[in-house]
RODO-2510 file (C-alpha; in nm, 4 decimals, decimal comma):
residues 362
     n   res          X          Y          Z
     1     m     8,5190    14,7693     4,3679
     2     e     8,8096    14,7636     4,6120
     3     s     8,5936    14,9240     4,8780
     4     l     8,3267    14,6544     4,8241
     5     s     8,5841    14,3768     4,8607
     6     a     8,7170    14,5361     5,1760
     7     a     8,3644    14,5616     5,3153
     8     i     8,2955    14,1938     5,2413
     9     l     8,6236    14,0930     5,4062
    10     l     8,5386    14,3013     5,7120
    11     v     8,1949    14,1396     5,7393
    12     e     8,3505    13,7921     5,7092
    13     e     8,6076    13,8719     5,9788
    14     e     8,3379    14,0068     6,2086
    15     s     8,1244    13,6993     6,1436
    16     s     8,4197    13,4689     6,2182
    17     a     8,5017    13,6585     6,5368
    18     s     8,1371    13,6370     6,6399
    19     q     8,1331    13,2617     6,5761
    20     n     8,4544    13,2107     6,7737
    21     a     8,3145    13,4114     7,0609
    22     g     7,9996    13,2020     7,0453
    23     v     8,2034    12,8828     7,0589
    24     r     8,3956    13,0083     7,3609
    25     i     8,0734    13,1032     7,5370
    26     e     7,9199    12,7638     7,4607
    27     r     8,2274    12,5825     7,5863
    28     r     8,2217    12,7780     7,9086
    29     r     7,8487    12,7121     7,9467
    30     l     7,9119    12,3392     7,9052
    31     r     8,1928    12,3464     8,1613
    32     d     7,9786    12,5359     8,4094
    33     m     7,6918    12,2920     8,3621
    34     c     7,9080    11,9842     8,3897
    35     d     7,8868    11,7969     8,7182
    36     p     8,0423    11,4537     8,6694
    37     f     7,9364    11,3469     9,0172
    38     q     7,5761    11,3344     8,8932
    39     m     7,6677    11,0310     8,6803
    40     n     7,5851    10,6878     8,8128
    41     d     7,8827    10,4937     8,9471
    42     g     7,9210    10,2676     8,6426
    43     l     7,9196    10,5507     8,3894
    44     f     8,1523    10,7564     8,6100
    45     k     8,4097    10,4774     8,6206
    46     k     8,3776    10,4157     8,2479
    47     n     8,4470    10,7831     8,1744
    48     f     8,7263    10,8477     8,4227
    49     r     8,8523    10,4981     8,5233
    50     l     8,8452    10,6077     8,8876
    51     n     8,5500    10,5754     9,1218
    52     k     8,4152    10,8879     9,2872
    53     d     8,6224    10,8554     9,6039
    54     a     8,9450    10,8140     9,4064
    55     f     8,8488    11,1029     9,1780
    56     k     8,7865    11,3306     9,4780
    57     y     9,1259    11,2378     9,6192
    58     v     9,3026    11,3285     9,2931
    59     l     9,0957    11,6455     9,2592
    60     d     9,1853    11,7582     9,6113
    61     a     9,5533    11,6787     9,5559
    62     f     9,5576    11,8857     9,2365
    63     a     9,3550    12,1728     9,3857
    64     e     9,6022    12,2062     9,6739
    65     e     9,8753    12,2962     9,4248
    66     t     9,6768    12,5469     9,2191
    67     t     9,5583    12,8987     9,2830
    68     a     9,2732    13,1047     9,1473
    69     s     9,5178    13,3347     8,9682
    70     t     9,6610    13,0486     8,7610
    71     l     9,3323    12,8928     8,6567
    72     s     9,1637    13,1807     8,4680
    73     s     8,8192    13,0543     8,3633
    74     l     8,8964    12,6906     8,4439
    75     s     8,8403    12,5205     8,7745
    76     p     9,0528    12,2327     8,9104
    77     l     8,7540    12,0100     8,8336
    78     n     8,7617    12,1097     8,4641
    79     i     9,1310    12,0268     8,4383
    80     v     9,1108    11,6929     8,6202
    81     v     8,8107    11,5910     8,4065
    82     s     8,9956    11,6674     8,0821
    83     a     9,3149    11,4892     8,1930
    84     l     9,1370    11,1750     8,3093
    85     r     8,9258    11,1613     7,9940
    86     f     9,2436    11,1678     7,7879
    87     f     9,4118    10,8990     7,9991
    88     a     9,0999    10,6836     7,9826
    89     e     9,0408    10,6937     7,6076
    90     g     9,3718    10,8002     7,4559
    91     s     9,1852    11,0253     7,2126
    92     y     9,3372    11,3266     7,0434
    93     q     9,3234    11,6449     7,2475
    94     h     9,0688    11,7958     7,0077
    95     g     8,8388    11,5008     7,0646
    96     v     8,8785    11,5246     7,4407
    97     g     8,8074    11,8968     7,4332
    98     a     8,4914    11,8402     7,2311
    99     d     8,3625    11,5908     7,4885
   100     h     8,0451    11,7242     7,6490
   101     n     8,2018    11,6628     7,9917
   102     v     8,5042    11,8766     7,9060
   103     g     8,4148    12,1652     7,6745
   104     m     8,7640    12,2973     7,5962
   105     a     8,9608    12,4006     7,2905
   106     q     9,2470    12,1738     7,1864
   107     s     9,5074    12,4330     7,2881
   108     t     9,3473    12,4615     7,6320
   109     v     9,3501    12,0853     7,6809
   110     s     9,7182    12,0768     7,5832
   111     k     9,8137    12,3576     7,8195
   112     w     9,6354    12,2189     8,1216
   113     l     9,7340    11,8593     8,0580
   114     s    10,0964    11,9740     8,0851
   115     n    10,0155    12,1583     8,4057
   116     f     9,8335    11,8571     8,5505
   117     l    10,1200    11,6230     8,4646
   118     e    10,3838    11,8462     8,6239
   119     i    10,1887    11,8745     8,9488
   120     m    10,0766    11,5131     8,9721
   121     q    10,4200    11,3708     8,8916
   122     q    10,5692    11,5674     9,1781
   123     k    10,2831    11,5091     9,4207
   124     l    10,1419    11,1623     9,3502
   125     c    10,4317    10,9563     9,2152
   126     p    10,6622    10,9737     9,5212
   127     q    10,3711    10,8928     9,7488
   128     w    10,2111    10,6096     9,5532
   129     i    10,5036    10,4381     9,3765
   130     k    10,7557    10,3032     9,6282
   131     y    10,9733     9,9958     9,5982
   132     e    11,0793     9,9978     9,9646
   133     q    10,8855     9,7413    10,1673
   134     s    10,8563     9,6823    10,5396
   135     e    10,9456     9,3401    10,6751
   136     i    10,5754     9,2693    10,7209
   137     e    10,5075     9,3584    10,3570
   138     k    10,7917     9,1347    10,2406
   139     q    10,6677     8,8390    10,4402
   140     e    10,3157     8,8877    10,3094
   141     a    10,4450     8,9022     9,9500
   142     k    10,6634     8,5938     9,9946
   143     q    10,3751     8,3970    10,1397
   144     n    10,1389     8,5027     9,8618
   145     f    10,3819     8,4241     9,5795
   146     f    10,4775     8,0905     9,7404
   147     t    10,1126     7,9903     9,7740
   148     k    10,0614     8,0611     9,4043
   149     a    10,3272     7,8282     9,2622
   150     g    10,5590     7,7127     9,5397
   151     f    10,8413     7,9506     9,4443
   152     p    11,0110     8,0857     9,7606
   153     g    11,1501     8,4272     9,8521
   154     v    10,9736     8,6401     9,5894
   155     i    10,8673     8,9933     9,6783
   156     m    10,8183     9,1532     9,3334
   157     c    10,8294     9,0810     8,9594
   158     v    10,9781     9,2908     8,6784
   159     d    10,9213     9,3267     8,3052
   160     g    10,9533     9,5850     8,0310
   161     t    10,6747     9,7075     7,8064
   162     h    10,6968     9,9286     7,4991
   163     i    10,4754    10,2405     7,5018
   164     k    10,4238    10,3515     7,1440
   165     l    10,5097    10,7091     7,0375
   166     i    10,4910    10,9127     6,7233
   167     k    10,8315    10,9634     6,5642
   168     p    11,0284    11,1979     6,7944
   169     s    11,1795    11,5096     6,6386
   170     n    11,5163    11,4606     6,8139
   171     e    11,7246    11,1476     6,7596
   172     p    11,4312    10,9347     6,6442
   173     f    11,6590    10,6361     6,5718
   174     l    11,7017    10,5867     6,9482
   175     y    11,3288    10,5288     6,9891
   176     y    11,2898    10,2833     6,7011
   177     n    11,2655     9,9425     6,8674
   178     r    11,3243     9,5887     6,7456
   179     k    10,9501     9,5458     6,6876
   180     g    10,9527     9,8144     6,4205
   181     f    10,7948    10,1190     6,5857
   182     y    10,8925    10,4183     6,7992
   183     s    10,8539    10,3698     7,1720
   184     i    10,9693    10,4145     7,5276
   185     n    11,0801    10,0905     7,6935
   186     a    10,9187    10,1257     8,0349
   187     m    11,0363     9,8983     8,3159
   188     v    10,7461     9,8005     8,5410
   189     v    10,7801     9,6266     8,8780
   190     c    10,4765     9,4953     9,0656
   191     d    10,3966     9,3161     9,3894
   192     h    10,1467     9,0378     9,4588
   193     k     9,8555     9,2838     9,4725
   194     l     9,9197     9,4200     9,1205
   195     r    10,0511     9,7426     9,2712
   196     i    10,3252     9,9087     9,0686
   197     r    10,6222     9,9404     9,3010
   198     s    10,8616    10,0929     9,0481
   199     i    10,8314    10,2502     8,7029
   200     d    11,1244    10,3634     8,4915
   201     a    11,0073    10,5310     8,1703
   202     r    11,3229    10,7265     8,0899
   203     y    11,4761    10,5169     7,8150
   204     p    11,4132    10,4993     7,4397
   205     g    11,2716    10,1869     7,2806
   206     c    11,6046    10,0725     7,1350
   207     n    11,7262     9,9919     7,4861
   208     h    11,7200     9,6339     7,6053
   209     d    11,5302     9,5371     7,9227
   210     a    11,8574     9,4361     8,0888
   211     h    12,0076     9,7786     8,0132
   212     v    11,7114     9,9609     8,1686
   213     w    11,7325     9,7327     8,4744
   214     g    12,1070     9,7868     8,5061
   215     l    12,0616    10,1649     8,5288
   216     s    11,7629    10,1553     8,7626
   217     k    11,7552    10,2769     9,1206
   218     l    11,5792     9,9558     9,2204
   219     r    11,8750     9,7414     9,1074
   220     c    12,1086     9,9560     9,3175
   221     y    11,8707     9,9260     9,6128
   222     m    11,8492     9,5456     9,5831
   223     e    12,2277     9,5151     9,5571
   224     r    12,2723     9,7342     9,8632
   225     r    12,0248     9,5233    10,0608
   226     y    12,2109     9,2106     9,9527
   227     r    12,5463     9,3514    10,0642
   228     e    12,3857     9,4444    10,3966
   229     g    12,2963     9,0806    10,4560
   230     e    11,9561     9,0201    10,2952
   231     r    12,0037     8,6771    10,1409
   232     n    11,6560     8,5273    10,0948
   233     t    11,4690     8,7943     9,8975
   234     w    11,4508     8,8437     9,5223
   235     l    11,2590     8,9636     9,2221
   236     l    11,1613     8,7474     8,9267
   237     g    11,2433     8,8516     8,5703
   238     d    11,2278     8,6766     8,2327
   239     a    11,5214     8,5454     8,0307
   240     g    11,6075     8,8949     7,9068
   241     y    11,7308     8,9950     8,2532
   242     p    12,0675     8,9054     8,4062
   243     l    12,0760     8,6387     8,6742
   244     q    12,1755     8,8091     9,0011
   245     p    12,1528     8,7096     9,3685
   246     w    11,8512     8,9415     9,4020
   247     l    11,6980     8,8695     9,0582
   248     m    11,6038     8,5135     8,9617
   249     t    11,5613     8,4276     8,5930
   250     p    11,4742     8,1023     8,4103
   251     y    11,7219     7,8344     8,3070
   252     r    11,8059     7,8401     7,9381
   253     s    11,7923     7,5501     7,6922
   254     v    11,6260     7,3032     7,9303
   255     s    11,4947     6,9563     7,8443
   256     q    11,1229     6,8966     7,8722
   257     g    11,0380     6,7135     8,1942
   258     s    11,3694     6,7985     8,3609
   259     r    11,4005     6,9562     8,7033
   260     q    11,5124     7,2790     8,5361
   261     s    11,1988     7,2696     8,3216
   262     n    10,9880     7,2309     8,6357
   263     y    11,1702     7,5289     8,7868
   264     n    11,0950     7,7355     8,4752
   265     i    10,7256     7,6422     8,4873
   266     k    10,6949     7,7518     8,8497
   267     h    10,8996     8,0636     8,7763
   268     s    10,6697     8,1559     8,4858
   269     k    10,3524     8,0862     8,6846
   270     t    10,4750     8,3069     8,9679
   271     r    10,5967     8,5829     8,7376
   272     n    10,2866     8,6141     8,5188
   273     i    10,1383     8,8637     8,7628
   274     i    10,3560     9,1327     8,6035
   275     e    10,1957     9,0588     8,2669
   276     r     9,8531     9,0920     8,4245
   277     t     9,9545     9,4175     8,5950
   278     i    10,0670     9,5684     8,2649
   279     g     9,7494     9,4452     8,0967
   280     v     9,5265     9,5995     8,3648
   281     l     9,7222     9,9264     8,3466
   282     k     9,6824     9,9548     7,9684
   283     n     9,3185     9,8494     7,9708
   284     r     9,2386    10,1007     8,2396
   285     f     9,4300    10,3892     8,0810
   286     r     9,3986    10,3323     7,7081
   287     c     9,6284    10,6187     7,6155
   288     l     9,9062    10,3602     7,6672
   289     l     9,7681    10,1099     7,4180
   290     g     9,9740    10,0603     7,1054
   291     a     9,6710    10,1269     6,8864
   292     r     9,6570    10,4818     7,0244
   293     e    10,0262    10,5855     7,0401
   294     l    10,1210    10,8971     7,2346
   295     h    10,1433    11,2119     7,0214
   296     y    10,3888    11,3830     7,2525
   297     s    10,7588    11,4327     7,3047
   298     p    10,9356    11,1471     7,4875
   299     q    10,9687    11,3657     7,7975
   300     k    10,5973    11,4327     7,8167
   301     a    10,5183    11,0704     7,7331
   302     s    10,7324    10,9666     8,0294
   303     q    10,5326    11,1983     8,2542
   304     i    10,2078    11,0444     8,1297
   305     i    10,3365    10,6924     8,1997
   306     n    10,4504    10,7873     8,5501
   307     v    10,1254    10,9599     8,6428
   308     v     9,8938    10,6856     8,5152
   309     c    10,0992    10,4302     8,7129
   310     a    10,0322    10,6331     9,0274
   311     l     9,6632    10,6510     8,9319
   312     h     9,6637    10,2725     8,8842
   313     n     9,7812    10,2283     9,2440
   314     i     9,5221    10,4786     9,3639
   315     c     9,2559    10,2693     9,1889
   316     i     9,3741     9,9617     9,3805
   317     f     9,3702    10,1508     9,7113
   318     y     9,0160    10,2753     9,6485
   319     k     8,9046     9,9304     9,5282
   320     v     8,8198    10,0294     9,1710
   321     e     8,7404     9,7054     8,9913
   322     d     8,9370     9,5991     8,6839
   323     l     8,7774     9,6991     8,3558
   324     n     8,5733     9,4456     8,1648
   325     t     8,8258     9,2922     7,9246
   326     i     8,5445     9,2002     7,6870
   327     e     8,4309     9,5591     7,6576
   328     f     8,7820     9,7029     7,6399
   329     d     9,0564     9,5916     7,4063
   330     n     9,3054     9,3624     7,5761
   331     e     9,6486     9,4317     7,4318
   332     s     9,8424     9,1090     7,4278
   333     r    10,1443     9,0780     7,6524
   334     q    10,2927     8,8052     7,4347
   335     e    10,6292     8,9785     7,4069
   336     e    10,9149     8,7923     7,2425
   337     e    11,1791     8,6753     7,4830
   338     e    11,4830     8,8947     7,4873
   339     e    11,7975     8,6983     7,4084
   340     e    12,0558     8,9511     7,5198
   341     q    12,1645     8,9680     7,8793
   342     t    12,4575     9,0973     8,0766
   343     n    12,5629     8,8934     8,3781
   344     d    12,7617     9,0571     8,6532
   345     p    13,0889     8,8615     8,6877
   346     e    13,1136     8,9518     9,0552
   347     f    12,7872     8,7759     9,1379
   348     t    12,7389     8,5155     8,8626
   349     s    12,8577     8,2128     9,0610
   350     t    12,6644     8,3200     9,3707
   351     a    12,3478     8,3784     9,1698
   352     n    12,3801     8,0389     9,0007
   353     r    12,4217     7,8712     9,3390
   354     i    12,1110     8,0462     9,4743
   355     r    11,9077     7,9394     9,1741
   356     d    12,0306     7,5811     9,2052
   357     n    11,9351     7,5830     9,5749
   358     i    11,5852     7,6997     9,4825
   359     l    11,5704     7,4236     9,2225
   360     s    11,6596     7,1658     9,4897
   361     s    11,3816     7,2930     9,7184
   362     l    11,1025     7,2638     9,4607
***
């Protein structure tokens, strides 16, 4: 009887091994057959969010940093396809791996997504996300923002957005935000062309927008430029940010119809481009949508946010149209105004004077 049971178990194990081998063979066959460039342009963009020229650029950039010895049975194309499918849909890794364009096991998707993120964060982010602007770029931005609402001197706009996470294993209380979920509070800065000029996704969701701004490299850069004599250039931020000579915020507690109210209207109209930028980013790369939430550690989630911001700018460079907001969910940017703020005593009076001067010019 024992020998019969052992024989049955052996047959079952052999059958399972045979099935697993068959699955691996089928997955490899699917990968070998897959040629995403055979898709028409519309379907290609829907699947990968990049057009073919942008995809080839990313593929070449990734391939330059990989070698045949590190890829085993996977090509750079396989890895880029799987990563972009995940960014585009925000599906679980198992679902991405089962996609007929991917053909990978969940563990394989996880391994190579990590590899892709490491390489692309080092290679793409420094090249495609830069807050430094030439004088020509600044003048172009100022002219564009002024034409929009008559608000002078603006080169960029800033806002924070919460990227939802599963509950982190370490110090989860830091990531639990005032809205009642776990997140990273990512600071996004854009210019007049919806390009992301700065992204800071290092801080847990409990942190206030003003705190993230206060620790950012961009704030230090703007202060340094101010001390060096730049006096007519600033960012726009909402009421949650501190008023500074290089960061203009709205007046608080204004009367309807007052000059301060008019200032706030023009300020809001000029600044809403950052809300649109965040909306386009999340619509394009749905892994960032709150309905999906990132099932990764905060460190890896930060890498994902950084890389998709670089991809967003690549899409703009290669003229990839915005996604159809009817077809794709449009996550609302109706964030509650932050009430906390920390003004810098050294610059408060100067910043107030600058804002009052702008008010007088409107």
